[in-house]
C-alpha distance (Angstrom), angle and dihedral (degrees) to the residues before:
residue distance angle dihedral
X1 . . .
X2 3.79 . .
X3 3.81 132.1 .
X4 3.81 131.0 -171.8
X5 3.83 130.2 -178.8
X6 3.80 143.5 154.3
X7 3.78 123.9 -127.5
X8 3.80 129.6 -173.5
X9 3.80 113.3 -135.6
X10 3.80 124.0 -142.5
X11 3.82 90.2 -98.5
X12 3.85 89.2 56.9
X13 3.83 95.4 -106.7
X14 3.78 114.0 139.2
X15 3.81 116.9 -137.2
X16 3.79 127.2 -166.0
X17 3.81 112.7 -146.9
X18 3.80 127.6 -167.6
X19 3.78 130.4 -170.2
X20 3.80 117.9 -170.2
X21 3.79 122.0 179.4
X22 3.82 114.1 -141.0
X23 3.78 105.9 -174.1
X24 3.81 106.0 -81.2
X25 3.83 93.9 -1.2
X26 3.81 137.5 55.0
X27 3.80 132.2 -138.7
X28 3.82 114.2 -146.6
X29 3.81 129.0 -172.8
X30 3.80 137.0 -178.6
X31 3.80 124.9 -171.9
X32 3.79 125.6 -179.4
X33 3.80 111.6 -135.4
X34 3.84 113.5 -92.9
X35 3.80 90.6 9.8
X36 3.81 123.5 119.2
X37 3.80 92.5 -152.5
X38 3.80 115.4 96.8
X39 3.79 116.8 -169.6
X40 3.79 112.2 -148.3
X41 3.78 136.0 -177.7
X42 3.79 132.9 -175.8
X43 3.80 113.9 -155.7
X44 3.78 110.9 -164.5
X45 3.81 97.7 -173.8
X46 3.80 101.8 35.9
X47 3.77 125.8 148.8
X48 3.79 102.7 -111.9
X49 2.89 123.8 -108.5
X50 3.81 104.6 30.2
X51 3.79 117.4 -156.3
X52 3.80 119.3 -122.1
X53 3.80 89.1 -109.0
X54 3.81 91.0 53.9
X55 3.83 90.2 51.2
X56 3.82 92.2 48.6
X57 3.82 90.3 48.7
X58 3.83 90.0 58.1
X59 3.83 89.1 64.8
X60 3.81 98.2 39.5
X61 3.84 95.7 111.5
X62 3.81 95.6 47.5
X63 3.79 94.5 45.3
X64 3.81 94.6 46.1
X65 3.80 90.7 66.4
X66 3.80 118.8 96.9
X67 3.78 113.8 -100.2
X68 3.82 113.2 -91.3
X69 3.80 88.2 -145.0
X70 3.86 106.7 104.4
X71 3.82 91.3 -156.8
X72 3.80 89.2 59.8
X73 3.81 92.0 49.4
X74 3.82 90.7 50.3
X75 3.79 90.5 48.5
X76 3.80 91.1 51.1
X77 3.80 92.2 47.7
X78 3.81 93.4 49.0
X79 3.79 91.2 46.1
X80 3.81 91.6 51.3
X81 3.81 90.0 51.8
X82 3.81 90.8 51.0
X83 3.79 91.5 50.8
X84 3.82 92.8 56.4
């Protein structure tokens, strides 16, 4: 079984998640929109099937970091100034 969805984070970044069951293991990915980096995890002893929330939780640390893309940081800064 395979599942794929997009979620918008609190900082307005959109992330595409995938969850693919591979027998007794699962292959999970997360990719921030317009970002070449794809985070991936293989869980060999996962409880199948994982919920979407459980998949998202696996990437919590990586996705909580500020975007390395300087254009995104500038966009966020300019947007915050406009909101004041």
